[in-house]
VEXMI-357689 format. One line per 10 residues: number of its first residue (from 1); their letters; for each residue x, y, z of C-alpha. Coordinates in Angstrom, 2 decimals. Each point is the difference from the previous one (the first is absolute). Last residue first. Example, Ala and Ser with C-alpha at 12.3 -4.5 7.8 and 13.67 -1.06 7.14 Angstrom:
// VEXMI-357689
2	sa	13.67,-1.06,7.14  -1.37,-3.44,0.66
END
This chain:
// VEXMI-357689
697	xxxxxxxxxx	-2.62,-18.10,17.70  0.20,-2.79,2.56  -0.77,-3.60,-1.03  0.11,-2.47,2.87  0.45,-3.74,-0.45  -1.53,-2.94,1.86  1.00,-3.64,-0.55  -1.92,-3.12,-1.08  1.12,-3.63,-0.35  -1.23,-2.88,-2.12
687	xxxxxxxxxx	0.54,-3.72,-0.41  -2.33,-2.09,-2.18  2.26,0.08,-3.09  1.91,3.24,0.47  -2.00,3.02,1.16  1.40,3.43,0.85  -2.31,2.67,1.41  0.78,3.70,0.12  -1.96,2.27,2.29  -0.65,3.73,-0.21
677	xxxxxxxxxx	-0.19,2.83,2.52  -0.44,3.54,-1.26  1.04,2.67,-2.45  -1.78,0.00,-3.35  0.88,-2.21,-2.94  1.13,0.94,-3.51  3.72,0.13,0.83  -0.10,-3.30,1.88  3.03,-1.59,-1.70  0.75,-3.51,1.24
667	xxxxxxxxxx	3.36,-1.44,-1.03  0.42,-3.76,0.36  3.02,-1.84,1.38  0.16,-3.79,-0.28  1.75,-2.84,1.80  -0.10,-3.40,-1.65  -1.97,-3.09,-0.95  -1.53,0.39,-3.43  -3.04,2.10,-0.81  -3.48,-0.57,-1.41
657	xxxxxxxxxx	-1.91,3.25,-0.41  -2.04,2.72,1.67  2.35,2.66,1.39  -0.54,3.68,0.73  -3.80,0.09,0.06  -0.92,3.53,1.06  -3.00,1.61,1.71  -1.79,-3.08,1.31  -2.83,1.04,2.32  0.19,-1.20,3.60
647	xxxxxxxxxx	-1.41,3.19,1.43  3.43,1.07,1.33  1.45,-0.09,-3.51  1.41,-3.13,-1.57  3.31,-0.84,-1.73  0.32,-3.37,-1.73  2.90,-2.45,-0.37  -1.00,-3.26,-1.67  2.26,-2.98,-0.55  -0.73,-3.26,-1.84
637	xxxxxxxxxx	2.61,-2.69,0.51  3.64,-1.05,-0.12  1.70,-0.44,3.35  1.21,1.62,3.23  -1.45,3.50,-0.50  1.67,3.18,1.24  -1.27,3.55,0.28  1.16,3.61,-0.29  -2.23,3.04,-0.41  1.57,3.28,-1.09
627	xxxxxxxxxx	-1.57,3.44,0.41  -1.24,2.84,-2.17  -1.97,3.22,0.54  0.73,0.95,2.71  0.77,-2.54,2.74  -0.69,-0.82,3.66  1.65,-2.54,-0.19  3.11,-0.07,-2.17  0.26,-2.89,-0.45  -2.78,-2.60,0.02
617	xxxxxxxxxx	-0.14,-2.52,2.81  1.15,-3.41,-1.17  -2.17,-2.91,-1.19  1.48,-3.46,0.50  -0.70,-3.53,-1.26  2.76,-2.43,0.88  3.15,-1.73,-1.24  1.29,2.85,-2.14  1.92,-0.78,-3.20  3.45,1.57,-0.09
607	xxxxxxxxxx	0.31,1.82,-3.33  -1.01,3.24,1.65  -0.94,3.28,-1.57  -3.14,-0.52,-2.08  -1.21,3.25,-1.49  -3.58,0.80,-0.91  -0.91,3.23,-1.79  3.15,0.79,-1.98  0.32,-2.58,-2.79  -3.58,-1.20,-0.05
597	xxxxxxxxxx	-1.67,3.40,0.01  2.53,1.53,-2.43  -0.70,-2.66,-2.62  -3.60,1.11,-0.30  -2.45,-2.93,-0.06  -2.18,-1.48,-2.73  -2.14,-3.13,-0.17  -1.08,-2.01,-3.02  -2.53,-2.80,-0.06  -1.10,-1.84,3.10
587	xxxxxxxxxx	0.11,-3.55,-1.32  3.62,-0.91,-0.59  1.60,3.34,0.60  1.71,2.62,-2.16  1.95,2.41,2.18  0.82,3.51,-1.21  2.74,2.06,1.64  -0.24,3.75,-0.29  2.37,2.96,-0.43  0.35,-0.22,-3.80
577	xxxxxxxxxx	-1.26,-3.48,-0.86  1.58,-2.97,1.78  -1.39,-3.41,-0.93  -0.84,-3.15,1.94  -1.80,-3.16,-1.15  -1.39,-3.20,1.56  -0.83,1.11,3.54  -1.96,-2.56,2.05  -0.58,1.93,3.25  -3.43,1.33,-0.89
567	xxxxxxxxxx	-1.64,3.12,1.46  3.20,2.01,0.51  -0.94,2.92,2.27  3.33,-0.02,1.87  2.10,-2.66,-1.68  3.55,1.34,0.12  1.71,-3.01,1.61  3.62,0.67,0.92  3.09,-1.73,-1.37  3.64,-0.31,1.03
557	xxxxxxxxxx	3.31,-0.59,-1.78  -1.94,0.04,-3.27  1.97,2.73,-1.72  -0.21,2.43,2.93  -3.30,1.84,-0.47  -2.08,-3.17,-0.06  -3.76,0.17,-0.38  -2.60,-2.77,0.22  -3.38,-0.29,-1.70  -2.66,-2.57,0.89
547	xxxxxxxxxx	0.74,-3.05,2.13  -2.07,-2.63,-1.77  1.48,-0.46,-3.49  2.71,2.64,0.20  0.76,3.32,-1.72  3.52,1.27,0.70  1.16,3.62,-0.05  3.62,1.21,-0.17  0.98,3.56,0.79  3.33,1.43,-1.21
537	xxxxxxxxxx	-1.59,1.98,-2.84  -3.35,-1.72,-0.51  0.31,-3.74,-0.66  -2.76,-2.56,-0.53  -0.30,-3.71,0.76  -2.93,-2.32,-0.64  -1.45,-3.41,0.81  2.22,-0.77,2.97  -1.13,-3.14,1.82  1.66,0.55,3.38
527	xxxxxxxxxx	-2.93,1.64,1.74  1.59,1.75,2.93  3.22,1.96,-0.59  1.51,1.30,3.24  3.49,-1.24,-0.87  -0.28,-1.59,-3.44  3.23,0.72,-1.89  1.18,-3.41,-1.27  3.42,0.23,-1.63  0.87,-0.75,-3.63
517	xxxxxxxxxx	3.36,-0.48,-1.69  1.20,0.29,-3.61  -3.29,1.71,-0.86  1.39,3.24,-1.32  2.31,0.62,2.95  -2.16,1.73,2.63  -2.61,-2.76,0.13  -2.98,0.18,2.33  -2.66,-2.60,0.80  -3.61,0.56,1.04
507	xxxxxxxxxx	-2.42,-2.49,1.56  0.37,-3.77,0.11  -3.65,-0.95,-0.66  0.08,0.47,-3.81  2.73,2.48,-0.73  0.58,3.71,-0.42  3.41,0.83,-1.47  1.89,3.25,0.53  2.99,1.19,-2.04  2.16,2.75,1.48
497	xxxxxxxxxx	2.39,2.00,-2.18  -2.41,2.91,-0.22  -3.38,-1.30,1.05  -1.23,-2.85,-2.20  -3.14,-2.06,0.54  -1.04,-3.62,-0.56  -3.18,-1.97,0.69  -1.33,-3.57,0.19  3.11,-2.15,0.44  -0.72,-3.64,0.79
487	xxxxxxxxxx	3.52,-1.46,0.42  -0.03,0.77,3.72  3.10,-0.16,2.21  2.02,2.46,-2.11  3.52,0.06,1.43  1.60,-0.70,-3.39  -2.79,0.07,-2.58  1.49,1.62,-3.10  -1.02,-2.32,-2.88  1.65,0.98,-3.28
477	xxxxxxxxxx	-1.64,1.27,-3.18  1.02,0.48,-3.62  -1.18,2.12,-2.92  -2.30,1.81,2.41  1.23,3.51,-0.63  3.65,-0.94,0.55  0.55,0.20,3.77  -2.67,-2.55,0.90  -0.74,-1.05,3.55  -2.33,-2.74,1.27
467	xxxxxxxxxx	-1.79,-0.14,3.34  -1.67,-2.99,1.66  -0.84,-3.00,-2.14  -3.24,-1.40,1.47  -2.04,3.00,-1.15  2.14,2.69,-1.51  1.39,3.44,0.71  1.86,1.33,-3.03  2.78,2.55,0.35  1.42,2.07,-2.85
457	xxxxxxxxxx	3.37,1.68,0.45  1.17,2.80,-2.26  -0.84,2.74,2.51  -2.37,-1.70,2.46  -3.07,-1.51,-1.68  -2.79,-1.93,1.70  -2.32,-2.87,-0.97  -2.61,-1.95,1.92  -2.06,-3.20,0.05  1.64,-1.97,-2.82
447	xxxxxxxxxx	-0.79,-3.70,-0.36  2.58,-1.13,-2.58  2.44,-1.46,2.54  3.29,-1.26,-1.43  0.92,3.28,-1.70  3.25,-1.14,-1.64  -1.05,1.69,-3.32  -3.48,1.43,0.47  -0.19,3.06,-2.22  -3.25,-0.56,-1.96
437	xxxxxxxxxx	-0.54,2.65,-2.67  -2.85,2.50,-0.19  -1.51,2.31,-2.59  -2.25,3.06,0.37  0.99,0.67,3.61  1.69,3.35,-0.44  2.40,-1.13,-2.74  2.86,-1.70,1.87  -2.13,-2.72,1.58  1.44,-2.69,2.25
427	xxxxxxxxxx	-1.64,-3.12,1.44  0.67,-1.82,3.27  -1.23,-3.49,0.93  -2.83,-2.02,-1.54  -1.77,-1.40,3.07  -1.32,3.18,1.59  1.31,2.77,-2.19  2.49,2.73,0.83  0.09,2.86,-2.47  3.09,2.09,-0.74
417	xxxxxxxxxx	-0.16,3.31,-1.84  3.13,1.46,-1.57  0.01,3.52,-1.44  1.30,1.60,3.22  -0.29,-2.71,2.64  -3.52,-1.16,0.80  -1.01,-2.91,2.22  -3.25,-1.96,-0.16  -1.49,-2.75,2.15  -2.83,-2.52,0.39
407	xxxxxxxxxx	-0.92,-0.89,-3.58  -2.31,-3.03,-0.25  0.09,-1.83,-3.32  -0.88,0.38,-3.65  3.57,-0.33,-1.25  2.08,2.99,-1.21  1.94,0.23,-3.26  -2.64,2.09,-1.71  -3.04,-0.29,2.28  -0.73,3.56,1.07
397	xxxxxxxxxx	-3.72,0.48,0.72  -0.79,3.61,-0.81  -1.65,2.32,2.51  -1.96,3.21,-0.40  -0.60,2.97,2.32  2.78,-1.35,2.20  2.22,3.05,0.04  0.10,0.34,-3.77  2.71,-2.39,-1.26  -1.47,-3.06,1.67
387	xxxxxxxxxx	1.55,-3.47,-0.03  -1.40,-3.28,1.30  2.18,-2.91,1.09  -1.11,-3.57,0.67  -3.25,-1.71,0.97  0.14,0.12,3.79  1.00,3.61,-0.39  3.08,2.21,-0.27  -1.02,3.51,-0.96  2.39,2.30,-1.83
377	xxxxxxxxxx	-0.33,3.77,-0.39  1.83,1.92,-2.69  0.88,3.68,-0.12  3.44,-0.59,1.50  -0.08,-3.46,1.51  -2.68,-0.43,2.66  -0.40,-3.36,1.70  -2.86,-2.07,1.40  -0.23,-3.47,1.53  -2.57,-2.62,1.06
367	xxxxxxxxxx	-3.09,1.08,-1.94  -2.97,-2.38,-0.15  -1.94,1.65,-2.81  1.04,-2.01,-3.07  -1.78,1.46,-3.03  1.43,3.48,0.56  -1.18,1.57,-3.27  -1.83,2.79,1.80  0.74,-0.55,3.70  0.48,3.46,1.47
357	xxxxxxxxxx	-2.05,0.29,3.24  0.02,3.57,1.26  1.09,1.17,3.45  -0.36,3.12,2.13  1.91,1.34,3.02  2.97,-2.31,-0.56  2.67,2.58,-0.73  -2.06,2.03,-2.45  0.40,-1.74,-3.38  -1.20,-3.39,1.20
347	xxxxxxxxxx	-0.07,-3.00,-2.32  -1.52,-3.46,0.42  1.07,-3.31,-1.55  -1.78,-3.36,-0.10  -2.88,-1.10,2.23  0.97,-3.68,0.50  2.86,0.66,2.45  0.99,3.61,-0.26  2.72,2.07,-1.64  0.13,3.57,1.27
337	xxxxxxxxxx	1.38,2.93,-2.00  1.05,3.42,1.29  0.36,2.79,-2.54  1.90,3.23,0.64  3.05,-1.25,-1.89  -0.35,-3.74,-0.37  -0.31,-1.88,3.27  -0.75,-3.70,0.54  -1.88,-2.15,2.50  -0.63,-3.76,0.01
327	xxxxxxxxxx	-2.06,-2.76,1.62  -3.07,1.86,1.25  -3.10,-1.94,1.13  -2.90,2.44,-0.11  -1.76,0.96,3.22  -0.60,3.67,-0.64  -3.74,0.59,-0.13  0.20,3.81,0.03  -1.99,0.40,-3.19  -1.23,-3.49,-0.92
317	xxxxxxxxxx	-3.55,0.56,-1.21  -0.34,-1.97,-3.27  -3.29,0.55,-1.81  -2.76,-2.56,-0.64  -3.16,-0.15,-2.09  -3.20,-2.06,0.11  1.01,-1.28,3.43  -3.04,1.27,1.89  0.22,3.53,-1.39  2.46,1.83,2.25
307	xxxxxxxxxx	2.85,-2.44,-0.57  3.40,0.41,1.63  3.25,-1.90,-0.54  2.77,-0.59,2.54  3.53,-1.29,-0.50  1.62,-2.11,-2.66  1.29,0.95,-3.42  1.78,-3.38,-0.06  -0.69,-2.13,3.07  -2.75,0.47,2.56
297	xxxxxxxxxx	-3.49,1.51,0.07  -2.33,1.71,2.46  -3.43,0.83,-1.39  -2.12,2.84,1.37  -3.72,0.57,-0.54  -1.51,3.41,0.69  -3.68,0.70,0.65  0.49,0.09,3.77  3.31,-1.66,0.72  0.18,-3.54,-1.38
287	xxxxxxxxxx	3.14,-2.12,0.18  1.71,-2.67,-2.09  3.27,-1.91,0.40  2.37,-2.25,-1.98  -0.82,0.96,-3.59  2.53,-1.23,-2.56  -1.64,1.63,-3.02  2.28,3.02,-0.24  -0.90,2.60,-2.61  -3.53,0.35,1.33
277	xxxxxxxxxx	-1.27,2.67,-2.39  -2.96,-2.11,-1.10  0.04,-3.10,2.24  -3.59,-0.94,0.82  -0.22,-3.77,-0.67  -3.54,-1.34,0.28  -1.26,-2.58,2.51  -3.04,-2.26,0.29  -2.06,-1.51,2.82  2.12,1.98,2.47
267	xxxxxxxxxx	-2.77,1.87,1.78  -1.60,1.24,-3.21  1.85,3.22,-0.80  3.42,-1.64,-0.26  3.20,1.85,-0.77  3.45,-1.33,-0.89  3.36,1.71,0.56  3.34,-0.90,-1.56  0.70,-3.18,-1.95  3.61,-0.72,1.05
257	xxxxxxxxxx	-0.60,-0.94,3.61  -3.52,1.00,0.95  -1.95,2.73,1.76  -3.70,-0.57,0.70  -2.84,2.52,-0.06  -3.61,-0.36,1.14  -2.52,2.63,-0.98  -3.43,0.56,1.56  1.30,2.51,2.58  3.77,-0.36,-0.09
247	xxxxxxxxxx	1.25,-3.45,1.03  3.68,-0.88,0.11  1.99,-3.09,-0.95  3.72,-0.80,0.11  2.68,-2.31,-1.41  -1.68,-2.10,-2.69  2.14,-2.51,-1.89  -2.49,-1.90,-2.15  0.50,2.51,-2.83  -2.46,0.36,-2.87
237	xxxxxxxxxx	-2.93,0.59,2.35  -3.16,-0.03,-2.15  -1.86,-2.59,2.09  2.04,-0.54,3.16  -2.68,-0.36,2.68  0.68,-3.32,1.80  -2.77,-0.73,2.48  0.45,-0.73,3.71  -2.02,-1.66,2.74  -0.21,0.32,3.79
227	xxxxxxxxxx	2.38,2.96,-0.19  -2.22,2.59,1.63  -3.05,-0.76,-2.11  0.40,2.14,-3.13  3.37,-1.48,-0.95  1.90,1.15,-3.06  3.22,-1.31,-1.56  2.52,1.90,-2.17  3.00,-1.26,-1.98  1.59,-3.43,0.18
217	xxxxxxxxxx	3.71,0.89,-0.30  0.32,1.04,3.68  -3.57,0.34,1.24  -1.85,3.23,0.62  -2.94,-0.48,2.37  -3.11,2.19,-0.06  -2.56,0.04,2.82  -3.37,1.50,-0.82  -2.60,0.92,2.61  0.90,3.71,-0.02
207	xxxxxxxxxx	3.40,0.13,-1.73  2.75,-2.06,1.63  3.41,-0.47,-1.62  2.51,-2.82,0.48  3.45,-0.07,-1.61  2.82,-2.35,-0.99  -1.64,-3.36,0.70  1.97,-3.11,-0.92  -2.60,-2.44,-1.28  -0.66,-3.70,0.45
197	xxxxxxxxxx	-2.08,0.47,3.16  -2.38,2.49,-1.61  -2.41,-0.44,2.92  -0.69,1.29,3.50  2.32,-1.92,2.30  -0.60,0.69,3.69  1.77,2.39,2.40  0.12,0.60,3.75  0.76,2.97,2.27  0.34,2.13,-3.15
187	xxxxxxxxxx	-2.52,2.64,0.90  -2.76,-2.48,0.91  -1.72,-0.84,-3.29  3.16,-1.18,-1.73  0.05,-1.16,-3.61  2.73,-1.55,-2.15  0.52,0.35,-3.77  2.22,-2.18,-2.17  3.30,-1.79,0.43  2.73,2.62,-0.42
177	xxxxxxxxxx	-2.04,2.25,2.26  -2.91,2.42,-0.18  -1.36,0.86,3.43  -3.61,1.00,0.65  -1.43,1.66,3.11  -3.75,-0.14,0.51  -1.81,2.26,2.45  -1.11,2.35,-2.75  2.14,-0.80,-3.01  3.72,0.40,0.71
167	xxxxxxxxxx	2.84,-0.78,-2.41  3.54,-1.39,0.15  2.37,-1.00,-2.80  3.63,-1.11,-0.36  -0.01,-2.45,2.89  2.81,-2.38,-0.90  -0.16,-3.20,2.01  2.55,-1.85,2.12  -2.63,-1.85,2.04  -3.58,-0.40,-1.19
157	xxxxxxxxxx	-2.58,2.28,1.65  -2.25,-1.48,2.69  1.32,2.14,2.84  2.04,2.79,-1.64  -0.56,3.13,2.07  3.54,1.23,0.82  -0.04,2.94,2.39  1.28,3.52,-0.67  0.87,2.99,2.17  0.02,3.78,-0.39
147	xxxxxxxxxx	-1.54,-0.48,-3.44  -3.00,2.23,0.52  -1.06,-1.64,3.27  -2.08,-3.05,-0.95  2.71,-1.60,-2.10  -0.47,-3.36,-1.71  2.50,-2.15,-1.92  -0.72,-2.43,-2.83  2.37,-2.63,-1.40  3.56,-0.58,-1.07
137	xxxxxxxxxx	2.50,-2.19,1.83  2.55,0.07,-2.81  -1.15,2.27,-2.81  -3.17,2.10,-0.05  -1.92,2.31,2.32  -3.57,1.24,0.26  -0.75,2.86,2.39  -3.30,0.59,1.81  -1.08,3.24,1.68  -2.88,-0.12,2.46
127	xxxxxxxxxx	-1.50,3.33,1.05  -2.99,-0.47,-2.28  0.95,-2.75,-2.44  3.06,0.89,-2.06  1.91,-2.23,-2.42  3.65,0.02,-1.01  2.26,-1.84,-2.45  3.62,-0.72,-0.91  2.02,0.10,3.24  3.37,-1.77,0.02
117	xxxxxxxxxx	0.78,0.65,3.68  -0.94,-3.36,1.49  0.10,-0.22,3.80  -2.04,3.18,0.41  -0.29,0.26,3.79  1.23,3.62,0.05  0.52,0.98,-3.65  -1.16,3.63,-0.02  2.59,2.04,-1.95  -0.68,3.72,0.18
107	xxxxxxxxxx	-0.64,2.27,-2.98  -0.10,3.77,-0.42  -1.64,2.25,-2.62  -1.96,-3.02,-1.23  -3.48,1.35,0.53  0.62,1.18,3.57  -0.64,-3.04,2.22  2.48,-2.21,-1.81  0.70,-3.67,0.77  2.56,-2.40,-1.44
97	xxxxxxxxxx	-0.38,-3.76,-0.18  2.64,-2.65,-0.59  3.38,0.07,-1.68  -1.24,-1.45,-3.32  -2.56,2.79,0.02  -3.62,0.60,1.02  -0.91,3.66,0.37  -2.61,1.31,2.44  -1.80,3.35,-0.03  -1.91,1.22,3.04
87	xxxxxxxxxx	-3.16,2.07,-0.33  -2.29,-2.95,0.72  1.95,-3.05,-1.06  1.32,0.94,-3.43  1.75,-2.45,-2.27  3.15,-0.51,-2.07  1.60,-3.22,-1.26  3.23,-1.37,-1.47  2.23,3.06,0.31  3.66,-0.64,-0.86
77	xxxxxxxxxx	2.21,2.76,1.37  3.14,-2.15,-0.36  1.35,0.64,3.50  -3.39,0.10,1.74  0.69,3.03,2.21  -3.15,1.99,-0.68  0.79,2.73,2.52  -0.50,2.80,-2.53  -1.36,-1.67,-3.15  -2.54,2.40,-1.45
67	xxxxxxxxxx	1.13,0.56,-3.62  -2.11,2.60,-1.75  -2.30,-0.43,-2.99  -1.57,2.38,-2.49  -3.15,0.06,-2.13  -1.10,-3.21,1.74  -3.31,1.25,1.33  1.47,3.16,1.53  1.09,-1.14,3.47  2.41,-2.65,-1.24
57	xxxxxxxxxx	2.11,-2.11,2.30  2.91,-2.35,-0.76  1.12,-2.98,2.07  3.24,-1.98,-0.33  2.13,0.32,-3.12  1.19,-3.59,-0.45  -3.20,-1.70,-1.06  -2.64,2.66,0.47  -2.91,0.81,2.27  -2.28,2.75,-1.27
47	xxxxxxxxxx	-2.05,2.24,2.29  -2.92,2.24,-0.93  -1.04,2.70,2.44  -3.18,2.01,-0.69  -2.07,-2.18,2.30  2.02,-3.09,0.84  1.09,-2.28,-2.85  2.53,-2.83,0.01  1.88,-1.45,-2.96  2.22,-3.00,-0.76
37	xxxxxxxxxx	2.99,-1.37,-1.95  1.26,2.82,-2.22  3.22,-0.59,-1.93  1.68,3.09,-1.37  -0.54,3.30,-1.73  1.89,3.28,-0.03  3.68,0.76,-0.40  -0.64,2.11,1.90  -0.52,3.03,2.19  3.25,-0.60,1.85
27	xxxxxxxxxx	-0.51,-1.29,3.51  2.06,1.89,2.55  2.97,-1.45,1.87  0.64,1.67,3.31  1.29,2.85,2.10  -2.39,2.01,2.13  -2.93,-2.33,-0.47  -3.37,1.57,-0.68  -1.99,0.46,3.20  -1.24,-2.96,1.93
17	xxxxxxxxxx	-3.50,-0.34,1.22  -1.81,-0.21,3.36  1.88,-1.31,3.01  -2.26,0.62,3.01  0.71,-3.30,1.75  3.70,0.83,0.04  -0.45,3.27,1.85  -2.50,-1.47,2.44  2.43,-2.77,0.92  2.68,2.67,0.46
7	xxxxxxx	-2.29,1.95,2.29  -0.76,-3.09,2.06  3.73,-0.59,0.51  0.57,3.64,0.94  -2.79,-0.18,2.59  1.32,-3.27,1.39  3.45,1.61,0.45
END
């Protein structure tokens, strides 16, 4: 028995990589761009941390990027800081610290002793790794064992501080807080004030004997004597809001809010803007890799820019950087359109493989809704409706009869197009969107979140008013809220004679009689804020705010999470195209998954919720080439089910997603594997169990 136990320990100490998932969501190659917060460089590897999309890696100097988020379980994938300690990569998130020993291929959370998990800065001194935290009981934490454990080192620092910056210069450790700079000469055992007391410090950078401090709204300061004295060096900086600073040989670069990148060749005595080709001037992060300078930006046309001539010229390098915020999806023939927050509209003509930004004439680029009507494409934005008659190549702002307000919903019925505005009610166009007329009689809530059409019935989901029904093309409306416990209705969908409503915090409701009565249908549904609903045949999908995507094959009677491979669980838009389901997320761009995987791969059989964690022996065993694995989990949480060979190498990841309490059956097909002994390991929260299986061919 001891021998077997030791062998199993050996097996699980030898885990090396994970093969591509058997059944999962896959990142579409766009829309591209997003909000970049930080960089890290190691040899030929360049890493970018993003707001909402996690970590991306480039091995070709930014020509292309790949998402590297396996195991990065921060729910919103917000990366505040990246650093290397030796060959190990660390990521600071709002959920604490994650560690990767293989250049981001896999991540492990390392929060032991970290009493504040909002990590915004790192510094490395030999084998010492320091982390700066903010909010609540913020401060500095030290790890001497690669993040295995952390100890607070705050003696002398003010209480309840925000440590947004850390830097090391020789034996000196500096911390930038919301009250100036502090110095420790003994690895954080004690701290003393070191100037700039009236400043909130965003970043600290050491270059030889120079220490630079970036102050919120006060620009750049320089100390040449380890913080004993400071000089303001802002001559030529047209923006006082400086986010990052890097040094490249004799050049110093800073990135600003709204004014782009500045360069100094005289140690900060004067600065010159270097923005040619930089189409986004909100620069949040900078990095140097050899002779290449990278700028990470945020907002409209955001992403990463590259300069190979010290900032004289810039080119955008966003291929594969897919962390755009997607609010809407629409289909028109073979074209798939995505409406994004800030970055406008994108088109794909090959099922999401490639994307092109199509914003000519689109003067309002926060897109909340899209609809195709014949040859026309409509975009609902924060500034009204835009119409395109050529697949988005050009846009015209439609204002006749329509106010300049946010448009959150469209519905099309033959030659009638309905638009739901936020604050102005419902509008109708009978000429392909050229002219509009308000149709709000008896509509007591004018904040429209969603629209749906079933035969001659038009439903409007509102904020604070529930659901309204019109049977006469919007000429009159009547509230239909009987049984509806939430009057904040975010999404609507129609499947035959069934009407589904997604609400704010109360989940999904079903009406089988045109809204006369509603019944909650939430069994197994976690994440009760329902942003989006989509129907494919008899299958209903729901996109939630923090639970990901759920599937019901029985009109909402029960739901199962279908999140395997989903990098962000805030799903704002869903659309079915041919045999695939597309999910537009808030931060991680667009993901795609075949419908057949979700409908047939995992089946939940029991509606009785189990009270304990249990992993059953597979059946049949031995098997060739497929077998079934059954397990039970007692609550909602992250579940992984992985198959390993006898060397401890992962050969198949069957499940890697958040799931609701229940009993599950998973099919494992080992057609591509050779005969032998394998192990499957189920983990739920911090509980795990392993069983042996035998493949005989």
